[in-house]
C-alpha positions as CSV (number, residue, x, y, z in Angstrom):
1,M,-9.6,86.5,120.9
2,P,-6.2,87.3,122.4
3,N,-3.2,87.2,120.2
4,K,-0.9,84.4,121.3
5,E,2.8,85.1,120.9
6,T,5.1,82.4,119.7
7,P,7.4,81.3,122.6
8,Q,11.1,82.3,122.2
9,I,13.5,79.4,121.8
10,K,16.7,79.9,123.7
11,N,18.8,77.3,121.9
12,E,17.5,77.3,118.4
13,E,20.1,74.8,117.1
14,Q,19.3,72.2,119.7
15,Y,15.6,72.7,119.1
16,E,16.0,72.0,115.4
17,K,18.0,68.9,116.0
18,L,15.4,67.6,118.4
19,R,12.6,68.3,115.9
20,D,14.6,66.5,113.2
21,K,14.7,63.5,115.6
22,G,10.9,63.5,115.6
23,M,10.2,65.2,118.9
24,S,7.1,67.3,119.3
25,K,7.4,71.1,119.2
26,E,6.5,71.4,122.8
27,K,8.9,68.8,124.1
28,A,11.8,70.1,121.9
29,A,11.1,73.7,123.1
30,R,11.1,72.6,126.8
31,I,14.4,70.9,126.4
32,A,16.0,73.7,124.3
33,N,14.8,76.3,126.9
34,T,16.4,74.6,129.9
35,K,19.1,76.6,131.6
36,N,22.1,74.5,130.5
37,S,20.6,73.1,127.3
38,G,23.1,71.4,125.0
39,K,25.7,70.9,127.8
40,K,26.5,67.4,129.0
41,G,26.0,66.5,132.6
42,G,27.6,63.5,134.2
43,K,28.8,64.6,137.6
44,S,29.1,61.1,139.1
45,E,32.3,59.2,139.5
46,K,33.3,56.8,136.7
47,Y,32.7,53.1,137.4
48,E,36.4,52.4,137.0
49,E,37.2,54.8,139.8
50,R,34.8,53.1,142.3
51,T,35.7,50.3,144.6
52,K,34.4,46.8,144.0
53,Q,32.3,47.2,147.1
54,E,30.7,50.4,145.8
55,L,30.0,48.7,142.5
56,Y,28.4,45.7,144.3
57,E,26.2,48.1,146.3
58,K,25.0,49.9,143.2
59,A,24.4,46.5,141.5
60,K,22.3,45.5,144.5
61,E,20.4,48.8,144.4
62,V,19.4,48.2,140.7
63,G,18.7,44.5,141.2
64,I,21.5,42.8,139.2
65,E,21.4,39.0,139.8
66,G,24.6,37.1,140.4
67,R,26.5,40.2,141.6
68,S,28.1,38.4,144.6
69,N,30.1,36.2,142.2
70,M,31.2,39.0,139.8
71,S,34.6,40.6,139.5
72,K,34.9,44.3,139.4
73,K,35.1,44.3,135.6
74,E,32.0,42.1,135.4
75,L,30.1,44.4,137.8
76,I,31.0,47.4,135.6
77,N,29.8,45.6,132.5
78,A,26.6,44.5,134.2
79,L,25.9,48.1,135.5
80,R,26.5,49.6,132.0
81,N,24.2,47.1,130.3
82,H,21.4,47.2,132.9
C-alpha cells in the first residue's frame, strides 16, 4: 500500500480559521491553497459610483421588481439586499 503524504497547506492561518467555522478539511485546504488566499477581491465599481441607468440595468439583470419606479438610492438598497 503506497504511503500517502499529507498535502501542504499554503495559508495555515486561513485554513485553521475555516476549520474553526466548521468547514471540511478538504474544502478548507482548497480555499487556503488558492493563489491569493486571504486577500479580498472586489474589483467592480461601487454602486454609488454608477449611474442610475447602470443600476437599473443591473436590477433588471437580477430580476428586481418595481425597479422602474425606484430612485438611485432605492436601486442601490435593492441590489445590496437581493
